[in-house]
C-alpha positions as CSV (number, residue, x, y, z in Angstrom):
1,M,0.0,0.0,0.0
2,T,1.2,3.5,-0.8
3,T,0.4,6.7,0.9
4,A,1.3,10.2,-0.3
5,I,1.4,12.9,2.3
6,S,0.5,16.3,0.9
7,P,3.0,19.1,1.5
8,S,2.7,21.5,4.4
9,L,0.4,24.4,3.5
10,S,1.6,26.9,6.0
11,N,4.7,26.1,8.0
12,Q,3.0,23.2,9.7
13,E,0.1,25.5,11.0
14,C,-2.2,23.7,8.6
15,Q,-1.6,20.5,6.7
16,V,-3.7,18.3,4.4
17,I,-3.5,14.7,5.6
18,H,-6.2,13.1,3.6
19,Q,-8.3,14.2,0.6
20,V,-11.0,12.8,-1.6
21,A,-13.5,14.7,-3.8
22,G,-15.8,16.6,-1.5
23,R,-14.0,15.8,1.7
24,T,-10.6,17.0,3.1
25,R,-9.0,16.3,6.4
26,F,-6.7,18.9,7.9
27,R,-4.2,18.7,10.7
28,L,-4.2,21.9,12.8
29,P,-1.8,21.5,15.8
30,L,-3.2,24.7,17.4
31,L,-6.6,23.0,17.9
32,A,-5.1,20.8,20.6
33,K,-3.6,23.8,22.4
34,H,-6.3,26.4,22.1
35,P,-10.0,25.4,22.5
36,Q,-11.1,28.8,21.5
37,L,-9.8,28.2,17.9
38,A,-12.1,25.2,17.6
39,T,-15.0,27.3,18.8
40,E,-14.4,30.1,16.3
41,I,-13.2,28.4,13.2
42,Q,-16.1,26.1,12.7
43,P,-18.9,28.7,12.3
44,L,-16.5,30.9,10.3
45,L,-16.0,28.2,7.7
46,E,-19.6,27.0,7.7
47,K,-20.7,30.5,6.5
48,H,-19.1,29.7,3.1
49,S,-21.8,28.5,0.7
50,G,-19.6,25.7,-0.7
51,I,-18.9,24.1,2.6
52,T,-21.6,21.6,3.8
53,S,-20.1,20.6,7.2
54,V,-17.1,21.1,9.5
55,R,-16.2,18.4,12.1
56,I,-13.4,19.1,14.6
57,N,-11.5,16.6,16.8
58,R,-9.4,18.7,19.3
59,V,-7.7,15.7,20.8
60,A,-6.4,14.5,17.4
61,A,-5.8,18.2,16.4
62,C,-7.6,17.6,13.1
63,M,-10.6,19.0,11.2
64,V,-12.7,17.3,8.5
65,V,-14.4,19.7,6.0
66,Q,-17.1,18.4,3.6
67,Y,-17.7,20.6,0.6
68,V,-19.4,20.8,-2.8
69,P,-16.6,20.2,-5.4
70,N,-18.6,22.1,-8.1
71,Q,-18.7,25.2,-6.0
72,L,-15.3,25.0,-4.2
73,A,-12.0,23.7,-5.5
74,A,-9.7,21.7,-3.1
75,V,-7.0,24.3,-3.5
76,D,-9.4,27.2,-2.7
77,L,-10.6,25.2,0.4
78,S,-7.0,24.9,1.6
79,N,-6.4,28.6,1.2
80,L,-9.7,29.4,2.9
81,V,-8.7,27.3,5.9
82,I,-5.2,28.8,6.1
83,N,-6.6,32.3,5.9
84,A,-9.1,31.5,8.6
85,V,-6.4,30.2,10.9
86,K,-4.2,33.3,10.3
87,D,-7.1,35.7,10.9
88,L,-8.0,34.0,14.2
89,T,-4.5,33.7,15.5
90,N,-3.8,37.3,14.6
91,Q,-6.7,38.2,16.8
92,E,-4.8,36.4,19.6
93,F,-7.8,34.3,20.6
94,Y,-5.7,32.6,23.2
95,D,-5.4,35.7,25.2
96,K,-9.1,36.2,25.7
97,P,-10.4,36.2,29.3
98,N,-12.3,33.0,28.9
99,F,-9.3,31.0,27.8
100,R,-6.9,29.6,30.4
101,V,-3.6,27.8,29.9
102,N,-2.4,27.6,33.4
103,N,-4.0,25.7,36.4
104,E,-7.6,26.4,37.0
105,P,-8.3,29.0,39.8
106,E,-9.9,27.9,43.0
107,T,-13.6,27.1,42.7
108,P,-16.2,29.3,44.4
109,E,-16.7,26.6,47.0
110,E,-13.0,26.6,47.8
111,S,-12.8,30.4,47.9
112,G,-15.8,30.5,50.2
113,Y,-14.3,27.9,52.5
114,L,-11.1,30.0,52.9
115,E,-13.1,33.1,53.6
116,E,-15.0,31.2,56.3
117,T,-11.9,30.0,58.0
118,E,-10.3,33.5,57.9
119,S,-13.5,35.1,59.3
120,S,-13.3,32.7,62.3
121,L,-10.4,34.9,63.5
122,R,-12.5,38.0,63.7
123,L,-14.3,37.2,67.0
124,P,-11.2,36.0,68.8
125,I,-9.3,39.1,67.7
126,I,-12.1,41.4,68.9
127,A,-12.5,39.5,72.2
128,T,-8.8,39.7,72.9
129,A,-8.6,43.4,72.0
130,L,-11.6,44.2,74.2
131,A,-10.3,42.1,77.1
132,V,-7.0,44.0,77.0
133,L,-8.6,47.4,76.7
134,S,-11.1,46.7,79.5
135,R,-8.2,46.3,82.0
136,F,-7.4,50.1,81.7
137,P,-9.2,52.0,84.4
138,Q,-10.6,54.6,82.0
139,L,-12.1,51.8,79.8
140,T,-13.8,49.6,82.5
141,R,-17.1,50.3,80.7
142,L,-16.0,47.9,78.0
143,R,-15.9,45.0,80.6
144,S,-19.5,43.9,79.8
145,V,-18.9,44.1,76.0
146,A,-15.7,42.1,76.5
147,R,-17.5,39.3,78.3
148,I,-20.1,39.1,75.5
149,A,-17.4,39.0,72.9
150,F,-15.5,36.3,74.9
151,I,-18.7,34.1,75.1
152,L,-19.3,34.4,71.4
153,A,-15.6,33.6,70.6
154,A,-15.7,30.6,73.0
155,F,-19.0,29.2,71.6
156,P,-17.4,27.2,68.7
157,V,-15.0,25.6,71.3
158,A,-18.0,24.7,73.5
159,K,-19.9,23.4,70.5
160,R,-17.0,21.1,69.4
161,A,-16.6,19.9,73.0
162,F,-20.3,19.1,73.3
163,N,-20.3,17.3,70.0
164,S,-17.3,15.2,71.0
165,L,-18.9,14.2,74.4
166,I,-22.5,13.6,73.1
167,N,-22.0,12.3,69.6
168,Q,-18.5,10.7,69.6
169,R,-18.6,9.9,73.3
170,R,-15.0,10.7,73.9
171,L,-12.9,13.4,75.5
172,N,-10.8,15.5,73.0
173,I,-8.7,18.6,73.1
174,D,-11.7,20.8,72.8
175,C,-13.0,19.4,76.1
176,L,-9.7,20.3,77.8
177,D,-9.8,23.8,76.2
178,F,-13.4,24.4,77.3
179,L,-12.6,23.4,80.9
180,A,-9.6,25.7,81.1
181,L,-11.5,28.6,79.5
182,S,-14.4,28.1,81.9
183,L,-12.2,28.0,85.0
184,S,-10.4,31.2,83.9
185,A,-13.7,33.0,83.0
186,T,-15.3,32.1,86.4
187,Q,-12.3,33.9,88.0
188,G,-13.1,37.0,86.0
189,K,-10.0,36.7,83.8
190,L,-10.6,37.4,80.1
191,V,-7.3,38.2,78.6
192,T,-5.7,34.8,79.1
193,P,-8.6,32.6,77.7
194,A,-9.2,35.1,74.8
195,M,-5.6,34.8,73.8
196,V,-5.7,31.0,73.9
197,I,-8.8,31.0,71.6
198,L,-7.0,33.4,69.2
199,L,-3.9,31.2,69.0
200,H,-6.0,28.1,68.4
201,E,-8.0,29.7,65.6
202,L,-4.8,31.1,64.1
203,G,-3.3,27.7,63.9
204,D,-6.5,26.2,62.3
205,V,-6.6,29.0,59.7
206,I,-3.0,28.4,58.7
207,R,-3.7,24.7,58.6
208,E,-6.5,25.2,56.0
209,K,-4.1,27.4,54.0
210,T,-1.9,24.4,53.5
211,A,-4.7,22.3,52.0
212,R,-5.7,21.8,48.4
213,A,-8.8,20.7,46.7
214,T,-9.1,16.9,46.9
215,E,-11.0,16.3,43.7
216,V,-9.0,15.9,40.5
217,R,-10.7,16.4,37.2
218,T,-10.2,13.3,35.1
219,A,-10.5,12.6,31.4
220,S,-13.8,11.2,30.2
221,L,-13.9,8.2,28.1
222,M,-15.2,10.3,25.2
223,D,-12.2,12.5,25.4
224,A,-9.9,9.5,25.2
225,I,-11.4,7.6,22.3
226,G,-13.2,10.4,20.5
227,R,-16.9,11.1,20.3
228,F,-17.7,9.7,16.9
229,A,-16.8,6.6,14.8
230,W,-17.2,5.6,11.2
231,V,-19.1,2.3,10.9
232,V,-19.3,0.2,7.8
233,V,-22.5,-1.8,7.3
234,D,-22.7,-4.2,4.4
235,D,-21.4,-2.5,1.2
236,L,-22.8,0.9,2.1
237,P,-20.5,4.0,2.6
238,P,-19.2,4.5,6.1
239,K,-21.7,6.0,8.5
240,Q,-20.8,8.3,11.4
241,I,-22.3,7.4,14.8
242,P,-21.5,8.4,18.4
243,S,-18.7,6.2,19.7
244,D,-20.8,5.1,22.8
245,R,-23.2,3.3,20.4
246,L,-20.5,1.0,19.0
247,Q,-21.1,-2.8,19.5
248,V,-18.6,-5.7,19.6
249,G,-18.2,-7.0,16.1
250,D,-18.9,-3.7,14.3
251,K,-16.6,-2.9,11.4
252,V,-15.0,0.5,11.9
253,V,-13.0,2.6,9.5
254,V,-10.4,5.0,10.9
255,Y,-9.0,7.8,8.7
256,P,-5.6,9.6,9.0
257,G,-5.5,12.0,12.0
258,E,-8.4,10.2,13.8
259,Q,-8.2,8.4,17.2
260,I,-9.1,4.7,17.2
261,P,-12.4,4.3,19.0
262,V,-12.2,0.6,19.9
263,D,-9.8,-2.2,20.8
264,G,-9.9,-4.3,17.7
265,T,-8.2,-6.3,14.9
266,V,-7.1,-4.9,11.6
267,L,-9.2,-6.4,8.7
268,K,-7.9,-4.2,5.9
269,G,-5.2,-1.6,5.3
270,E,-2.1,-0.6,7.2
271,A,-1.2,2.5,9.1
272,V,1.3,4.2,11.3
273,I,-0.1,4.3,14.8
274,D,0.9,6.8,17.5
275,E,0.5,5.2,20.9
276,Q,1.9,8.0,22.9
277,G,-1.4,8.9,24.6
278,L,-1.7,5.4,25.9
279,T,1.9,4.2,26.5
280,G,3.8,7.5,26.5
281,E,6.2,6.4,23.9
282,A,7.0,8.7,21.0
283,M,8.0,6.1,18.4
284,P,5.0,5.2,16.2
285,L,4.2,1.6,15.2
286,V,3.0,0.1,11.9
287,K,-0.1,-2.0,12.2
288,R,-1.2,-4.4,9.4
289,V,-3.9,-7.0,8.7
290,G,-4.4,-9.4,11.6
291,E,-2.7,-7.2,14.2
292,S,-4.4,-5.7,17.2
293,V,-4.9,-2.0,17.9
294,L,-6.1,-0.1,21.0
295,A,-8.6,2.6,21.6
296,S,-7.3,6.2,22.1
297,T,-4.3,5.6,19.9
298,L,-3.9,7.9,16.9
299,V,-3.7,7.0,13.2
300,R,-0.9,9.3,11.9
301,S,-0.9,8.1,8.3
302,G,-2.7,5.3,6.4
303,Q,-6.2,4.0,6.8
304,L,-7.6,1.0,8.7
305,Y,-10.7,-1.2,8.7
306,L,-11.2,-2.8,12.1
307,Q,-13.4,-5.3,13.7
308,A,-14.3,-4.1,17.2
309,D,-13.3,-6.6,19.9
310,R,-13.8,-4.4,22.9
311,V,-15.8,-1.1,23.0
312,G,-16.6,1.7,25.5
313,S,-15.9,0.8,29.1
314,Q,-14.3,-2.5,28.1
315,T,-11.4,-1.0,26.3
316,R,-7.9,-0.7,27.8
317,A,-8.2,3.1,27.7
318,A,-11.4,2.9,29.7
319,L,-9.7,0.7,32.3
320,S,-7.1,3.4,32.8
321,I,-9.7,6.1,33.3
322,E,-11.6,4.0,35.7
323,L,-8.5,3.4,37.7
324,L,-7.8,7.1,37.8
325,Q,-11.3,7.9,39.0
326,K,-11.0,5.2,41.7
327,A,-7.6,6.4,42.9
328,P,-7.5,7.1,46.7
329,V,-8.3,10.7,47.8
330,Y,-6.5,11.8,50.9
331,D,-7.1,14.6,53.4
332,T,-4.4,16.8,52.0
333,R,-4.0,18.8,55.3
334,M,-1.0,17.8,57.4
335,A,-1.4,15.2,60.0
336,N,-3.2,16.5,63.1
337,Y,-0.2,16.3,65.5
338,A,-2.1,18.4,68.1
339,E,-4.9,15.8,68.3
340,K,-2.4,12.9,68.7
341,V,-0.6,14.7,71.5
342,A,-3.9,15.8,73.1
343,D,-5.2,12.2,73.1
344,R,-2.3,11.2,75.3
345,L,-2.5,14.1,77.6
346,I,-6.2,14.6,78.3
347,W,-6.6,12.1,81.1
348,P,-3.3,12.8,82.8
349,S,-4.0,16.6,82.6
350,L,-7.5,16.1,84.0
351,L,-6.3,13.8,86.8
352,L,-3.5,16.1,87.8
353,A,-5.7,19.2,87.7
354,G,-8.3,17.3,89.8
355,I,-5.7,16.3,92.4
356,V,-4.3,19.8,92.7
357,L,-7.9,21.3,93.0
358,V,-8.8,18.9,95.8
359,T,-5.6,19.2,97.7
360,S,-5.1,23.0,97.3
361,R,-8.7,24.1,96.7
362,D,-7.1,26.6,94.3
363,S,-9.0,26.8,91.0
364,A,-6.3,29.1,89.6
365,R,-3.7,26.4,90.0
366,A,-6.0,23.8,88.4
367,A,-6.7,26.2,85.5
368,A,-2.9,26.7,85.1
369,I,-2.4,22.9,84.7
370,L,-5.2,22.7,82.1
371,T,-3.8,25.7,80.3
372,L,-0.4,24.0,80.0
373,D,-1.6,21.5,77.5
374,F,1.3,21.5,75.1
375,V,-1.1,21.5,72.2
376,T,-1.6,25.2,71.5
377,G,2.0,25.6,70.5
378,I,1.9,22.6,68.2
379,R,-1.4,23.8,66.8
380,V,0.3,27.1,65.8
381,S,3.8,26.1,65.0
382,I,3.3,23.0,62.8
383,P,0.8,24.6,60.4
384,T,3.1,27.7,60.3
385,A,6.1,25.4,59.4
386,F,4.2,23.9,56.5
387,W,2.9,27.3,55.4
388,G,6.4,28.7,55.4
389,A,7.7,25.6,53.6
390,L,5.0,25.9,50.9
391,N,6.0,29.5,50.3
392,H,9.6,28.5,50.2
393,T,9.1,25.9,47.5
394,T,7.0,28.3,45.4
395,R,9.9,30.8,45.4
396,H,12.1,28.0,44.1
397,G,9.7,27.4,41.2
398,I,8.2,24.3,42.8
399,L,4.4,24.1,43.3
400,V,3.7,21.8,46.3
401,R,-0.1,21.3,46.7
402,S,-0.5,20.6,50.4
403,G,1.1,20.1,53.8
404,R,0.5,16.4,53.6
405,T,2.6,16.3,50.4
406,L,5.5,17.8,52.3
407,E,5.1,15.2,55.1
408,Q,5.1,12.3,52.6
409,L,8.0,13.8,50.5
410,A,10.2,13.9,53.6
411,E,9.6,10.2,54.1
412,V,10.1,9.1,50.4
413,D,12.5,6.1,50.1
414,T,11.6,5.1,46.5
415,V,11.2,7.2,43.4
416,V,9.7,5.6,40.2
417,F,10.4,7.5,37.0
418,D,8.6,7.4,33.7
419,K,11.1,7.3,30.9
420,T,9.9,9.1,27.8
421,G,9.6,12.9,28.4
422,T,10.7,12.6,32.0
423,L,14.2,11.2,32.0
424,T,14.5,11.6,28.2
425,E,13.6,14.6,26.0
426,G,10.5,12.8,24.6
427,E,11.4,13.6,21.0
428,I,13.4,11.8,18.4
429,A,16.9,13.3,17.8
430,I,19.6,12.4,15.3
431,A,22.6,11.0,17.2
432,A,25.1,10.3,14.3
433,V,25.5,10.0,10.6
434,R,27.8,7.2,9.5
435,T,29.0,6.5,6.0
436,I,30.9,3.6,4.4
437,P,34.6,4.2,3.6
438,G,35.1,5.6,0.1
439,G,31.5,6.6,-0.3
440,M,29.7,9.9,-0.1
441,S,30.4,12.4,2.8
442,E,28.1,12.6,5.9
443,T,26.8,16.0,4.7
444,E,25.9,14.6,1.3
445,L,24.2,11.6,2.7
446,L,22.2,13.7,5.2
447,K,21.2,16.1,2.4
448,L,19.8,13.3,0.2
449,A,18.0,11.7,3.2
450,A,16.5,15.0,4.2
451,A,15.3,15.7,0.7
452,A,13.7,12.2,0.5
453,E,12.0,12.5,3.9
454,M,10.7,16.1,3.4
455,R,7.1,16.6,4.5
456,L,6.6,13.0,5.5
457,N,4.3,12.7,8.6
458,H,6.7,10.6,10.7
459,P,8.8,11.7,13.7
460,V,12.0,10.2,12.3
461,A,11.5,12.0,9.0
462,E,10.9,15.2,10.8
463,A,14.0,14.7,12.9
464,I,16.2,14.1,9.9
465,V,14.9,17.3,8.1
466,N,15.3,19.3,11.3
467,Y,18.8,18.1,11.9
468,A,19.8,19.0,8.3
469,A,18.3,22.5,8.9
470,Q,20.3,22.9,12.1
471,L,23.5,22.2,10.2
472,D,22.5,24.8,7.5
473,I,22.4,22.1,4.8
474,T,20.6,23.2,1.7
475,I,17.9,20.6,1.0
476,P,17.4,20.0,-2.8
477,P,13.9,19.6,-4.2
478,R,12.4,16.1,-4.5
479,G,11.2,14.7,-7.8
480,E,8.9,11.6,-8.1
481,W,8.6,9.7,-4.9
482,F,7.0,6.7,-3.4
483,Y,6.3,6.0,0.3
484,D,5.9,2.5,1.5
485,L,4.1,2.8,4.8
486,G,6.2,1.8,7.8
487,L,9.2,0.7,5.7
488,G,10.7,3.7,3.8
489,V,10.7,6.1,1.0
490,R,12.1,6.0,-2.6
491,A,12.7,9.4,-4.2
492,E,14.4,11.0,-7.2
493,I,16.9,13.6,-5.9
494,E,19.1,15.6,-8.3
495,G,19.0,12.8,-10.8
496,H,19.8,10.1,-8.2
497,Q,17.5,7.3,-7.0
498,V,17.6,7.6,-3.2
499,L,16.3,5.0,-0.7
500,V,15.8,5.8,3.0
501,G,14.2,3.3,5.3
502,S,14.6,0.0,7.2
503,Q,17.1,-2.7,6.3
504,R,14.1,-4.8,5.1
505,F,13.0,-2.0,2.8
506,L,16.4,-1.7,1.2
507,E,16.7,-5.5,0.8
508,Q,13.3,-5.5,-1.0
509,Q,14.6,-2.9,-3.4
510,G,17.6,-5.0,-4.3
511,V,20.3,-2.8,-2.8
512,N,24.0,-3.8,-3.3
513,W,25.3,-3.9,0.3
514,G,29.0,-4.2,-0.6
515,D,31.3,-5.4,2.2
516,N,29.2,-7.3,4.8
517,S,31.8,-6.7,7.5
518,L,31.2,-3.0,7.2
519,I,27.5,-3.4,7.7
520,A,28.1,-5.7,10.7
521,Q,30.3,-3.0,12.3
522,M,27.6,-0.3,11.7
523,T,24.9,-2.4,13.4
524,T,26.8,-3.1,16.6
525,T,25.6,0.2,18.2
526,Q,22.6,0.2,20.5
527,M,21.2,3.2,18.6
528,T,18.2,2.7,16.3
529,Q,19.2,3.2,12.7
530,I,17.7,4.1,9.4
531,Y,19.5,3.0,6.2
532,V,20.3,5.1,3.2
533,A,21.2,3.9,-0.4
534,C,21.8,5.9,-3.6
535,D,21.5,4.5,-7.1
536,G,21.2,1.0,-5.8
537,N,24.3,1.1,-3.5
538,F,24.3,1.2,0.3
539,Q,25.9,4.4,1.5
540,G,25.4,4.5,5.3
541,V,23.1,4.9,8.3
542,I,21.5,7.6,10.3
543,E,21.3,6.8,14.0
544,Y,18.6,8.3,16.1
545,T,17.4,8.1,19.7
546,D,15.3,9.8,22.3
547,P,18.2,11.5,24.2
548,L,18.5,11.8,28.0
549,K,17.8,15.1,29.6
550,P,21.1,16.7,30.6
551,E,20.2,16.6,34.3
552,S,18.9,13.0,34.4
553,D,22.3,11.3,35.2
554,R,23.1,13.8,37.9
555,L,19.7,13.5,39.5
556,L,19.7,9.7,39.7
557,Q,23.3,9.6,41.1
558,A,22.3,12.1,43.8
559,L,19.1,10.2,44.7
560,Q,20.9,6.8,45.0
561,Q,24.2,7.8,46.5
562,N,23.5,10.9,48.6
563,Y,19.9,10.4,49.6
564,G,19.8,6.6,49.8
565,I,16.6,6.5,47.7
566,Q,15.8,3.4,45.6
567,V,15.2,4.3,42.0
568,H,12.9,2.4,39.5
569,L,12.3,2.9,35.8
570,L,8.8,2.4,34.4
571,T,8.0,2.8,30.7
572,G,5.7,1.7,27.9
573,D,8.7,1.4,25.6
574,N,10.2,-2.0,24.6
575,P,12.6,-3.8,26.9
576,Q,15.7,-3.1,24.7
577,R,15.4,0.6,24.8
578,A,14.4,0.6,28.5
579,A,17.5,-1.5,29.4
580,F,19.7,0.9,27.3
581,V,18.5,3.9,29.3
582,A,18.7,2.1,32.6
583,E,22.3,1.1,31.8
584,Q,23.2,4.8,31.0
585,L,21.7,6.0,34.3
586,G,22.9,3.2,36.6
587,I,19.5,1.7,37.4
588,P,19.6,-2.1,38.2
589,K,17.9,-4.3,35.7
590,S,15.6,-5.7,38.5
591,R,14.1,-2.2,38.9
592,V,13.3,-1.7,35.2
593,Y,9.7,-2.3,34.0
594,A,9.1,-2.1,30.2
595,E,6.0,-2.3,28.0
596,A,3.8,-1.1,30.8
597,F,0.3,0.3,30.1
598,P,-1.2,2.8,32.5
599,D,-3.0,0.1,34.5
600,E,0.2,-1.9,34.9
601,K,2.1,1.3,36.0
602,A,-0.5,1.8,38.7
603,R,-0.2,-1.8,39.8
604,I,3.6,-1.6,40.1
605,V,3.3,1.6,42.2
606,R,0.7,0.0,44.4
607,D,2.9,-3.2,44.9
608,L,5.8,-1.1,46.0
609,H,3.6,0.8,48.4
610,R,2.2,-2.5,49.8
611,A,5.8,-3.7,50.3
612,G,6.2,-0.9,52.8
613,R,7.9,1.7,50.6
614,T,7.0,5.4,50.5
615,V,6.7,5.9,46.8
616,A,7.1,9.1,44.6
617,F,6.2,8.8,40.9
618,V,7.6,11.3,38.4
619,G,5.8,11.5,35.0
620,D,4.5,14.0,32.6
621,G,1.9,12.4,30.3
622,L,-1.7,11.4,30.2
623,N,-0.6,7.8,30.4
624,D,1.2,8.5,33.7
625,S,-1.8,10.0,35.4
626,V,-3.0,6.7,36.9
627,A,0.4,5.9,38.4
628,L,0.6,9.5,39.7
629,A,-2.8,9.2,41.4
630,Y,-1.7,6.0,43.2
631,A,1.7,7.2,44.4
632,D,2.3,8.5,47.9
633,V,3.8,11.6,46.2
634,S,3.2,12.4,42.6
635,I,5.5,14.8,40.7
636,S,4.9,16.3,37.2
637,F,6.0,19.3,35.1
638,A,4.5,22.6,34.1
639,H,4.8,21.4,30.4
640,G,3.1,18.1,31.2
641,S,-0.4,17.1,30.1
642,D,-3.3,18.8,31.8
643,I,-4.4,15.7,33.7
644,A,-0.8,14.9,34.9
645,R,-0.5,18.5,36.2
646,E,-3.9,18.3,37.9
647,T,-3.2,14.9,39.4
648,A,0.3,15.7,40.7
649,D,1.0,16.7,44.3
650,V,4.2,18.5,43.1
651,V,4.6,20.5,39.9
652,L,8.1,21.5,38.8
653,M,7.3,24.9,37.2
654,N,10.8,25.3,35.8
655,N,10.6,21.9,34.1
656,N,13.9,21.0,35.6
657,L,14.4,17.5,37.0
658,L,16.9,18.7,39.6
659,D,14.1,20.5,41.4
660,V,13.1,17.1,42.7
661,L,16.1,17.2,45.0
662,E,15.2,20.8,46.0
663,A,11.7,19.7,47.0
664,I,13.0,16.7,49.0
665,D,15.5,18.9,50.8
666,I,12.8,21.5,51.8
667,A,10.5,18.7,53.0
668,R,13.2,17.2,55.1
669,Q,14.2,20.6,56.5
670,T,10.6,21.1,57.4
671,R,10.4,17.8,59.2
672,N,13.5,18.8,61.2
673,L,12.0,22.2,61.9
674,I,8.9,20.5,63.3
675,D,11.0,18.4,65.7
676,Q,12.6,21.6,66.9
677,N,9.2,23.2,67.4
678,I,8.0,20.3,69.5
679,A,11.0,20.7,71.7
680,L,10.4,24.5,72.0
681,V,6.9,23.8,73.1
682,V,7.3,20.8,75.3
683,A,10.3,21.8,77.4
684,P,9.0,25.1,78.9
685,N,5.5,23.8,79.3
686,L,6.8,20.7,81.0
687,A,8.9,22.8,83.5
688,A,5.9,25.1,84.1
689,L,3.6,22.1,84.7
690,G,6.0,20.8,87.4
691,L,5.9,24.2,89.1
692,A,2.1,24.4,88.8
693,S,1.5,21.0,90.4
694,T,4.0,21.5,93.3
695,V,4.5,25.1,94.5
696,G,1.8,26.6,92.3
697,L,1.9,28.9,89.3
698,N,-0.2,31.9,88.6
699,P,-2.5,31.3,85.6
700,L,-1.3,34.5,84.0
701,V,2.3,33.3,84.3
702,A,1.3,29.9,83.0
703,T,-0.4,31.6,80.0
704,A,2.7,33.7,79.3
705,I,4.8,30.5,79.2
706,H,2.2,28.6,77.3
707,N,1.5,31.3,74.7
708,G,5.1,32.5,74.6
709,S,6.4,29.0,73.7
710,A,3.7,28.8,71.0
711,I,4.8,32.2,69.5
712,A,8.5,31.2,69.7
713,A,7.8,28.0,67.9
714,G,5.7,29.8,65.3
715,M,8.5,32.3,64.6
716,N,11.0,29.5,64.3
717,S,8.7,27.9,61.7
718,L,9.1,31.1,59.5
719,R,12.9,31.2,59.9
720,P,13.7,29.4,56.5
721,L,11.4,31.8,54.7
722,V,13.0,34.9,56.3
723,Q,16.5,33.4,55.7
724,H,15.5,33.0,52.0
725,Q,14.4,36.6,51.7
726,M,17.7,37.8,53.4
727,D,19.8,35.6,51.0
728,N,18.0,37.2,48.0
729,G,17.8,40.7,49.5
């Protein structure tokens, strides 16, 4: 089968990829990036009297235009589409207010929740201010107002304590707080209990500031497999139906630029299939009669007739989406350390306060013991530490979604990396051009190969042409040419017959290979190769690869040697390429997983977690989103897919892998800071508790120690943030 790919119409902005009388399919890369273009170009084109319908597939970045040939020539249609794209892009539709590229803003519900938590500080602030002012002799009239404000501020504490006792039937920290507040209030003291309420509420507000929304928007099945399919019934022309109406056994035709809507078997035709959306791998595959294809993969060139084996929710793509939707959702706020400490101290504190009250009959001493609960300082300092750390990471170009993420990141002992686009560049690049001795030069071979591959819709062809352009090689025009899908191209270049393709393709064309030992030497490399022949004689090879990112080797060495973290490689690529990358990066073979689909990636991550590992997964594609959702910590990039960014707990805004080390460092520093804060809170409160239970301690002094330690710990939490500002000041 032969497929001719039409030349680019406008610098790759618009390209004809399939054309029959009355129907043309265009590739428009901008459709995938800018939804507004799809919204505006369809009605603009449909206004033309010669156009009968316009159908757009944003995911596949293609547009099908049906027209009346007698009214509109194919060339005129192409010019019409190009001009429409230019007009709309000149209007800068992507800068309109209703178009967003970056992460979505907080929802109205989230915004309202934050406003509610911040408003909870108003009453405690007012109550504390009135309590302080009412102590001045000239403002004693405010005493009654201060009491009312205190009662209103204390009401939420009383409500939580009552709920715990009646509904949950257990004592919690609110019960201890309510007792201490009541004892202080009955003695006529307002400043101390009002300050305690204020500090507690302050800690809770900061705690909410370190949270993120728990829902992640996931792809729908229709987005993954397309909303329509062409079905062949008997000998009638293909009929377009919604993809959710497909049945097992249906015969489906898939045109160039369309997504495959079913898991099926090829009945007729052959095509180059891009599986990047499902497996993450950039290298397309050729599918022929009898071979299986999967829903959500893209037909780059060629045309297929399929028999549907699995449809809708039974497809492999649907399984991945279902796994993503069922992924565990965590409370993203940091662990409630205060509650854990309080649970251990409630009964000892009550018992000690009761003994002191019975023996001394001094309610002030009992109130002092209840006030020294250790928990207020932790309530304030720990959320403040996380809040400071989250601001710190943001200033380093790292978006950390929640306090819980920092907790987990500090404990990570295993990092699983996707390969393509994460450790590698994710794009085909030419590694070397090698010629046979006595033959043409490397420049001449590359010039002929680039001319033959010009405007072919294949990543290797594009890489060869781009490489020649980088070297400022003038590419000659191509004469008659023939493209054998998935094998290679034969073209007339400057009077020479040039062959560029696989070894099998050149053998089919009867190429003279010359000295076999030279060929053997050329094929010893682990690079993937494409062969070049001229006028029937083999001339050399062009080696290509998906190159490693410059920082990948340094990152993995640091993780394994300096941080003691176990590294795994997980990829949808074949075992040979996966092993080659692992060898370059020093990853043991036992920790390399190849040919992994999204559901398998999720299973491997879950297995590591069940084995007791704290797992971080680093990936950037739609196919990685399931594994990202199941990891303890998920890390992606600003340039990653929308779903990967939304699913990820950590987003590297600078798209630099080394920022993973920065994020881990900040998380571990935060954990050490929290340990310091606990010591700052526990030591003075423990000493004061000893005094209060033996010789006695004035409640005001107890409050000063109690609140002072909380403030000191809170200030200590902000130290890294202040230090960062000084270093950059």
